[in-house]
C-alpha positions in Angstrom: 38.2 335.2 -70.1 40.5 334.0 -73.0 39.2 332.4 -76.1 40.2 328.8 -77.1 39.4 327.1 -80.3 39.1 323.3 -80.3 39.4 321.5 -83.8 36.8 318.9 -83.4 36.8 317.8 -87.1 38.0 314.4 -85.9 34.6 314.1 -83.9 33.4 311.0 -85.9 36.3 309.4 -86.7 38.7 306.3 -85.0 40.2 309.3 -82.7 37.0 311.0 -82.1 36.3 309.4 -78.7 39.4 311.3 -77.4 37.8 314.7 -79.0 34.4 313.9 -77.4 35.7 313.3 -73.8 38.0 316.3 -74.0 35.0 318.4 -74.5 33.0 316.9 -72.2 35.3 317.2 -69.1 36.4 320.6 -69.9 32.9 321.7 -69.7 32.7 320.6 -66.3 36.1 321.9 -65.2 36.4 325.3 -66.6 33.7 328.1 -66.4 36.7 330.8 -67.1 37.7 330.6 -70.8 35.5 331.0 -73.8 35.5 327.8 -76.2 34.7 327.9 -79.9 34.3 324.5 -81.0 35.0 323.6 -85.2 32.8 320.9 -86.3 32.3 319.5 -89.6 28.7 320.2 -91.2 27.4 316.6 -90.9 28.5 316.6 -87.1 27.1 320.2 -86.2 23.4 318.7 -85.0 24.9 315.7 -83.6 27.4 317.5 -80.7 26.1 320.2 -78.4 27.3 321.5 -75.0 26.4 318.9 -72.1 23.2 319.5 -69.9 23.5 321.8 -68.2 24.6 323.8 -70.9 28.0 325.7 -70.2 27.6 329.0 -71.4 31.1 329.3 -72.1 30.8 326.9 -74.9 29.7 327.6 -78.8 30.0 325.6 -81.6 30.7 326.5 -85.7 30.6 324.7 -88.7 34.0 324.0 -90.5 33.7 322.8 -94.0 37.1 322.4 -94.6 38.3 318.5 -95.0 41.5 317.1 -93.7 44.7 317.2 -96.4 43.0 319.7 -98.8 44.0 323.4 -100.0 40.8 324.4 -98.4 42.5 323.2 -95.0 45.5 325.3 -95.7 43.8 328.6 -96.5 40.0 328.8 -96.1 40.5 327.2 -92.4 43.2 329.5 -91.4 41.1 332.5 -92.7 38.3 331.1 -90.4 40.6 330.8 -87.6 41.7 334.0 -88.0 38.4 335.5 -88.2 37.6 334.2 -84.8 40.4 335.8 -83.2 41.3 333.2 -80.5 44.0 333.2 -77.9 45.0 329.6 -78.4 44.0 326.9 -80.9 44.3 323.5 -80.0 44.3 320.8 -82.8 43.3 317.7 -82.1 45.2 316.0 -85.0 48.2 316.5 -86.9 46.4 317.7 -89.9 46.2 321.9 -90.0 47.0 325.4 -91.5 50.9 324.8 -91.2 51.1 328.8 -91.9 49.1 329.6 -89.2 51.0 331.7 -86.6 48.9 332.0 -83.6 49.6 330.1 -80.3 48.8 326.5 -80.9 48.6 323.0 -79.1 48.4 319.8 -81.3 47.5 316.5 -80.3 49.6 313.8 -82.4 48.2 310.4 -81.5 50.7 308.5 -83.4 53.0 308.1 -86.3 51.3 305.4 -88.1 50.1 307.1 -91.0 53.6 308.2 -91.8 54.9 304.7 -91.8 52.2 302.4 -93.3 50.8 302.2 -96.8 47.1 301.8 -97.1 46.1 299.3 -100.1 42.6 300.6 -100.3 44.0 304.0 -101.7 45.5 304.8 -104.8 49.0 303.9 -104.4 50.9 307.1 -106.3 48.1 309.5 -104.5 48.9 307.8 -101.2 52.5 308.1 -101.4 52.5 311.7 -102.2 50.1 312.4 -99.4 52.3 310.3 -97.1 55.5 312.4 -98.1 53.7 315.6 -97.6 52.2 314.0 -94.2 55.4 313.5 -92.9 56.8 317.1 -93.7 53.6 318.6 -92.1 54.4 316.4 -88.8 57.7 317.9 -88.7 56.7 321.2 -89.3 53.8 321.2 -87.0 55.9 319.8 -84.0 58.2 322.8 -84.3 55.5 325.3 -84.6 53.3 324.3 -82.0 54.1 325.5 -78.2 53.0 322.2 -76.9 52.6 318.8 -78.3 49.9 316.2 -76.5 50.3 312.5 -76.9 48.7 309.4 -75.5 51.6 307.7 -74.2 55.6 307.8 -73.5 56.5 305.5 -76.4 54.7 307.8 -78.9 56.2 311.0 -77.3 59.8 309.3 -77.4 59.0 308.5 -81.1 57.9 312.1 -82.1 61.0 313.8 -80.3 63.1 311.3 -82.5 61.1 311.5 -85.6 60.8 315.5 -85.6 63.8 316.5 -83.5 62.1 318.4 -81.2 62.8 319.2 -77.8 61.1 316.3 -75.5 60.0 318.6 -72.9 57.4 320.4 -75.2 55.6 316.7 -75.4 53.4 316.1 -72.8 51.5 312.8 -72.1 47.7 312.7 -71.1 46.5 309.0 -71.3 42.9 308.4 -72.5 40.7 306.1 -70.6 38.0 303.2 -71.2 34.3 303.7 -70.3 31.9 301.0 -69.1 29.3 300.7 -72.0 25.7 301.3 -70.5 23.4 300.1 -72.8 21.8 296.8 -72.4 23.7 293.7 -73.6 22.5 292.5 -77.1 23.4 288.8 -78.0 24.3 288.1 -81.9 22.2 285.3 -82.5 24.8 283.8 -85.0 27.2 283.5 -81.9 24.9 282.4 -79.1 26.1 279.4 -77.6 29.8 279.5 -79.5 33.1 279.9 -78.0 34.7 282.9 -79.9 37.8 285.0 -79.7 37.7 288.6 -81.3 38.9 291.7 -82.3 37.4 295.0 -83.0 38.5 297.8 -85.0 39.4 298.9 -88.4 40.9 296.9 -90.8 44.1 298.8 -92.1 47.5 297.0 -92.6 48.9 297.9 -89.4 46.2 296.3 -87.4 47.6 293.0 -88.8 44.8 291.1 -89.1 46.2 288.9 -91.9 48.3 287.3 -89.5 45.5 287.1 -86.9 43.5 285.0 -89.1 46.9 283.0 -90.2 47.4 282.4 -86.5 43.4 281.4 -85.9 43.9 278.7 -88.9 46.5 277.2 -86.7 44.8 277.2 -83.2 41.9 275.6 -85.4 43.8 272.7 -85.4 43.4 271.9 -81.5 40.2 274.0 -81.2 37.9 273.2 -84.2 35.0 274.3 -82.7 36.3 278.0 -81.8 35.1 281.0 -83.9 37.0 284.2 -84.6 35.0 287.4 -84.6 36.2 290.3 -86.5 34.0 293.3 -85.7 33.7 296.5 -87.3 32.0 298.6 -90.3 32.7 296.7 -93.6 34.7 298.4 -96.0 37.1 297.8 -99.1 39.7 296.2 -96.5 37.4 294.0 -94.5 36.2 292.7 -98.1 40.0 291.8 -98.8 40.0 289.7 -95.6 36.8 288.2 -96.3 38.3 287.2 -99.6 41.4 285.7 -98.0 39.3 283.5 -95.5 37.5 281.9 -98.4 40.4 281.6 -100.5 42.4 279.9 -97.9 39.6 277.7 -96.7 39.5 278.8 -93.1 36.3 278.0 -91.3 34.6 280.2 -88.2 35.6 283.4 -89.2 32.8 285.7 -88.7 32.8 289.3 -90.1 30.2 291.3 -87.9 29.8 294.6 -89.7 28.9 297.6 -87.8 27.9 296.7 -84.0 25.7 298.5 -81.6 26.9 299.5 -78.2 24.7 296.8 -76.9 26.1 294.4 -79.3 29.6 295.4 -78.2 29.2 295.0 -74.7 27.9 291.4 -75.4 31.0 290.5 -77.3 33.2 292.0 -74.7 31.5 290.2 -71.8 31.1 286.8 -73.5 34.5 286.5 -75.9 37.1 283.8 -74.4 40.0 285.9 -75.6 40.3 289.5 -76.9 43.1 289.6 -79.4 44.8 292.7 -80.3 47.4 292.1 -82.8 48.6 295.8 -83.6 51.8 296.6 -85.4 51.4 300.5 -84.5 49.2 301.9 -81.6 49.4 305.1 -80.0 47.3 304.2 -77.0 45.7 301.2 -77.7 42.2 302.0 -76.2 40.0 299.0 -77.7 42.2 296.5 -75.5 41.5 298.7 -72.4 37.7 298.5 -73.5 37.8 295.0 -73.4 39.7 294.9 -69.7 36.7 297.0 -68.4 34.1 294.6 -69.5 35.8 291.7 -68.2 37.5 290.3 -71.1 41.0 288.9 -71.1 43.4 290.4 -73.4 45.9 288.8 -75.6 47.9 291.7 -77.0 50.9 292.2 -79.5 53.9 293.3 -77.8 54.5 296.2 -80.1 55.1 300.1 -79.5 53.2 301.3 -76.7 50.8 298.5 -75.9 53.0 296.8 -72.8 53.2 300.4 -71.4 49.3 300.7 -71.4 48.3 297.4 -70.5 51.2 296.6 -68.1 50.8 292.8 -66.5 46.9 292.8 -67.0 47.7 291.3 -70.7 49.3 288.3 -72.3 51.7 289.3 -75.1 52.8 287.9 -78.1 55.5 288.7 -81.2 53.0 290.2 -83.8 55.3 289.0 -86.5 55.1 285.5 -85.3 51.7 283.7 -85.9 52.7 280.4 -84.1 53.5 282.6 -81.2 50.4 284.4 -81.4 48.4 281.1 -81.6 50.3 279.6 -78.8 49.7 282.5 -76.4 46.0 282.3 -77.4 45.6 278.7 -76.8 47.5 279.0 -73.4 44.6 281.4 -72.4 42.0 279.2 -73.6 43.2 276.0 -71.8 44.2 277.5 -68.5 41.3 279.0 -66.8 43.2 280.1 -63.6 45.3 282.6 -65.8 42.2 283.9 -67.6 40.8 284.6 -64.1 43.9 286.4 -63.2 43.9 288.6 -66.3 40.2 289.5 -65.8 41.0 290.7 -62.6 44.0 292.4 -63.7 42.7 294.0 -66.4 39.7 295.9 -64.6 42.2 297.1 -62.0 44.6 298.4 -64.9 41.6 300.1 -67.0 41.0 301.9 -63.5 44.4 303.5 -63.5 42.9 305.7 -66.3 40.6 308.6 -66.0 39.1 311.0 -69.2 38.5 313.7 -66.4 42.1 313.4 -65.4 43.2 313.7 -69.0 40.9 316.7 -69.5 42.6 318.4 -66.3 46.0 317.8 -67.6 45.1 319.6 -71.0 43.6 322.6 -69.4 46.7 323.0 -67.4 48.8 322.9 -70.7 46.3 325.8 -72.5 46.7 327.7 -69.0 50.5 327.3 -69.4 50.6 328.3 -73.3 48.1 331.2 -72.2 50.5 332.6 -69.5 53.3 333.1 -72.0 
C-alpha cells in the first residue's frame, strides 16, 4: 500500500467538478492505495468518502490558501509531515520547493495571459509574473502533468519547454442533472439564448452582448440569459447593458441545479463565446441536456465539441450574431445539433478519466 495525497483545495471553485469526480471514482476503482485528501476548512464537513465508505480514504484540513507564503512554507511542512509517496496537485499552485514525487494538473494557461479588471491592477500584474514562473517551475519538477485537452498539452509544452511525453490528456465529462427542472418565472413562455459561467474577460461576454444587440434587430422578442453568481464583474456587464440600451438581457445570479436543468432544456441556443478554455465543460453539459450549441472556435473548443456545435470567430460580433441567427431560423440544423451533441457528450467519461489518472499514479510510484 502506498500513500497518495490529493490536494483538493479547489473543490468548491470553477475547477472543483474535476476534483470531486476524480475523488468519487478513485474510491470505486482503487482499494489498494491509501489516500489523504487535503481540504480547506470550509469544505471539510461538506466532503466525505462515498457510501459505502472506502476505508483507504481520509481527509485532513489544510488552512493554507493559494498564492500565499503559507502555501509555500506551511503547506510544504504539512505535506512532509504526512509522508506521502506521491502528491497530486490538482491545480498549478503548490509549494515550489517541495521535492517529493508529484503529479500536477494544469487546466490551462488562461490566468497567465488574461488580466482580471476586478483585481488591483498592480497586485494582479505582479502575481501574474510570479504565476508564469511558478508554472514553468512546476512543469519541470512534476514527474507527470495532467491536462484536459490536446490543445492545452501542446500549449503547456511550448510555454514551459518541457518534454510533451510527460504531459497526459485525461478528458473531463458532463453529467445529467437529476434534480427536477425548476422554471424561472421571468423566462416562462419566452424564447432565449443563454450562457452559464463566470464573467472574467476571457469569457468574452462584452462581445456576446454586442452580438445579441445585432441579433435583436431581426429577433426583437429574443432574450439573452447570463447565468452565474453575481459579482463585481457581472455588475460591470449589467452597467454596460443599461448604458448601451440593450434590452431583454437577464442576469439570473446564482441558479440551483433544478433551475440550470430547466435553462439547458429550454434554451434556443447555448452560446459559449470564450477566448480561452482548457476543456469547455459548460458547452458539453448543455449538449447532455439537449441544447444546441454555438461556440467560439478558439483554443480547445473545436477539439472537444467536434461536429456537434456551430462555430464562430469570438472576435467578430457580426459572425457571432449570424451563427446564432442561423441556428434560431433553421430547425433542421437545430435538431441535427441536438442529436450530435448528445452523441458527442457520450464520448467522455469521468470514470475513464479516473482510471487514466490512477494509471499515471502507478507509473510514477513504480519509479
